[in-house]
N, C-alpha and C positions, 0 to 999 in steps of 0.2 A: 676518248671523249668524242671524237668525230664519228666513230662507229655507233656510239650511243645516240648521237644526234640523227644520223641516217635512219637508225632503227625507229626512233620516235616519229620521224616524218613518215616512214612507211606504214606505221601502225596508227597514224592519226585518222580518226573517223571523219573529221571535218576537212574537206578539201581546202587547199590554200587558195590564194588569189590567182586570178588568171595572169599569165605572163604579160599580157597587154597592159594591165593596170600598172604593173611595176615598171615596164619599159616606158610608158608614157611619163611617169614621174621621173625616171632617169633622164629622159630627153629634156624635160622641163628644167631639171637641175643643171644639165650641161649648158643649156641656153641661157640660164639665169645670170644676170649681171652680178648680183650679190646673193649667191645661194645660201640657204639656211644651213645651220649646223646639223640639224636633224629633221627628218621628214617621217610622218606617220603614214604608212602606206599599207594597203592590203587589209585583209580580214584580221581582226584581232589586234591591230596596232594600238588603237586607243585603249582597248581593254588591258593590254599588257602594261601600258604606261600607268593606267589607273591602279592596277594591282601593285606595281612597283612603288607608287606614291603612298599607298595605304600601308604596305608591309615594310617598306624600307629596302635598301639595296641588299643587305646581307640576307634577309629572309627571301627576297625575290631570287637572288642568285642560288640559294639553297634549293628552292622549289624548281628552278629551271634545270639545275644539275640532276635533281632526283627524277625529273621527267625524262631525262636522256639516258638513264641507266636501264 
């Protein structure tokens, strides 16, 4: 499964978020007095949450697994 994930990331035509975007959020989380349970960070974060809400957990998990094969 890990190899499938790596392959999917290597073949992804859309580049991911810059490390600075992610690291700024991580720093914000570390310094937060009451950090949130989840953070939407980077490109596609909101889109993935929207897809999961529309299709449900089981269908979303199936789609994610299929994209990693």
